[in-house]
C-alpha positions as CSV (number, residue, x, y, z in Angstrom):
1,X,-6.3,-12.6,19.4
2,X,-8.4,-10.8,16.9
3,X,-11.8,-9.3,17.5
4,X,-14.7,-8.7,15.1
5,X,-14.4,-5.3,13.4
6,X,-16.9,-3.2,11.6
7,X,-17.8,-4.4,8.1
8,X,-16.7,-2.1,5.4
9,X,-13.9,-1.4,2.9
10,X,-10.8,0.4,4.1
11,X,-8.4,2.4,2.0
12,X,-4.7,3.0,2.5
13,X,-2.2,5.4,0.8
14,X,1.6,5.4,0.5
15,X,2.3,9.1,-0.3
16,X,5.1,10.0,-2.5
17,X,6.2,13.2,-4.2
18,X,5.8,11.7,-7.7
19,X,3.4,8.7,-7.1
20,X,0.9,7.6,-4.5
21,X,0.2,3.9,-3.9
22,X,-3.4,3.0,-3.1
23,X,-4.6,-0.3,-1.5
24,X,-8.0,-1.4,-0.4
25,X,-9.5,-4.1,1.7
26,X,-12.5,-6.3,1.1
27,X,-15.5,-5.5,3.3
28,X,-14.5,-8.1,5.9
29,X,-10.9,-6.9,6.0
30,X,-9.6,-10.4,5.3
31,X,-7.8,-9.4,2.1
32,X,-5.9,-6.3,1.3
33,X,-5.1,-5.7,-2.4
34,X,-3.2,-3.2,-4.5
35,X,-5.7,-0.8,-6.1
36,X,-3.8,1.8,-8.1
37,X,-0.7,4.0,-8.4
38,X,-1.8,7.6,-8.9
39,X,0.5,10.3,-10.3
40,X,0.9,13.2,-7.8
41,X,0.1,16.0,-10.2
42,X,-2.4,18.8,-10.7
43,X,-5.3,16.4,-11.1
44,X,-4.7,14.6,-7.8
45,X,-7.9,15.9,-6.1
46,X,-10.0,14.8,-9.1
47,X,-8.4,11.3,-9.0
48,X,-8.9,11.0,-5.3
49,X,-12.5,12.1,-5.5
50,X,-13.1,9.4,-8.1
51,X,-11.4,6.7,-6.0
52,X,-13.3,7.6,-2.8
53,X,-16.6,7.7,-4.8
54,X,-15.9,4.2,-6.2
55,X,-14.5,2.6,-3.0
56,X,-16.7,4.2,-0.3
57,X,-14.4,3.3,2.5
58,X,-15.3,3.5,6.2
59,X,-11.9,5.0,6.9
60,X,-8.6,5.9,5.3
61,X,-5.0,5.5,6.4
62,X,-2.0,7.5,5.2
63,X,1.5,6.3,5.8
64,X,3.5,8.7,7.9
65,X,7.2,8.4,7.1
66,X,8.7,9.4,10.4
67,X,12.4,9.4,11.1
68,X,13.6,6.2,12.8
69,X,13.7,8.2,16.0
70,X,9.9,8.6,15.8
71,X,10.0,12.3,15.1
72,X,8.2,13.7,12.1
73,X,10.3,14.1,9.0
74,X,10.0,16.6,6.1
75,X,8.2,13.8,4.2
76,X,5.9,13.4,7.2
77,X,4.8,17.0,6.7
78,X,4.0,16.3,3.1
79,X,2.0,13.2,4.1
80,X,0.1,15.4,6.6
81,X,-0.7,17.9,3.8
82,X,-1.9,14.9,1.7
83,X,-4.2,13.8,4.6
84,X,-5.6,17.4,4.6
85,X,-6.4,17.0,0.9
86,X,-8.2,13.7,1.6
87,X,-10.1,15.5,4.4
88,X,-11.4,18.0,1.9
89,X,-12.9,15.0,-0.1
90,X,-13.7,12.4,2.5
91,X,-15.7,13.0,5.7
92,X,-14.8,9.7,7.4
93,X,-11.9,9.0,9.8
94,X,-8.4,9.4,8.5
95,X,-5.5,7.9,10.4
96,X,-1.8,8.5,10.0
97,X,0.0,5.2,10.3
98,X,3.7,4.9,11.1
99,X,5.3,3.6,7.9
100,X,9.0,3.6,8.6
101,X,10.6,1.2,6.2
102,X,7.4,0.3,4.4
103,X,8.9,1.0,0.9
104,X,12.1,-0.8,1.8
105,X,10.0,-3.8,2.9
106,X,8.0,-3.6,-0.3
107,X,11.3,-3.7,-2.4
108,X,12.4,-6.7,-0.3
109,X,9.1,-8.5,-1.0
110,X,9.5,-7.8,-4.7
111,X,13.1,-9.2,-4.7
112,X,11.8,-12.3,-3.0
113,X,9.3,-12.7,-5.8
114,X,12.1,-12.5,-8.3
115,X,11.5,-9.0,-9.5
116,X,14.2,-6.4,-10.0
117,X,13.9,-2.7,-9.1
118,X,13.0,-1.8,-12.7
119,X,10.2,-4.4,-12.8
120,X,9.0,-3.4,-9.3
121,X,8.8,0.4,-10.0
122,X,5.2,0.2,-11.4
123,X,3.8,-1.5,-8.3
124,X,6.1,-0.7,-5.5
125,X,4.0,2.1,-4.2
126,X,0.9,-0.1,-4.2
127,X,2.8,-2.8,-2.3
128,X,3.8,-0.2,0.3
129,X,0.2,0.9,0.6
130,X,-0.9,-2.7,1.1
131,X,1.7,-3.0,4.0
132,X,0.4,0.2,5.5
133,X,-3.2,-0.8,5.4
134,X,-2.5,-4.3,6.6
135,X,-0.7,-2.8,9.6
136,X,-3.7,-0.6,10.4
137,X,-6.2,-3.5,10.1
138,X,-4.0,-5.7,12.4
139,X,-4.0,-2.9,14.9
140,X,-7.8,-2.5,14.6
141,X,-8.4,-6.3,15.0
142,X,-6.1,-6.4,18.1
143,X,-8.0,-3.6,19.7
144,X,-5.1,-1.2,19.6
145,X,-5.0,2.2,18.0
146,X,-5.4,2.0,14.2
147,X,-3.0,5.0,13.9
148,X,-2.9,8.6,14.9
149,X,-6.3,10.1,14.2
150,X,-6.0,13.0,11.8
């Protein structure tokens, strides 16, 4: 059973070494939509500042790509560093959300939609971010932990 949650937009990120998928919710958290794919380059802080300024979320979630065993992976450490960058821009809560297999699931979703890997490349990070944010919102609505508070 779901419970009422705070009104406000939420934002989710699928961190990658080259690209970062961004997804946002509507203010009632009924719909989660792809927002952007951001290049992970020297201008990342500027791009994030602009996104946070435009979206004004009540919280942010970052996918944490743990090992299947549940232990942090080297990529987890990069995602944590990314969360630290967000923390320098955004003063609201930031959650690390377990995202094991989110990109694999996103590719599966794209194949089901009839898209091949080449056609999916432009949006795959956004779809993974949608999955991460949807997971966080489902946790929030069910009264369980959104993720690990950062």
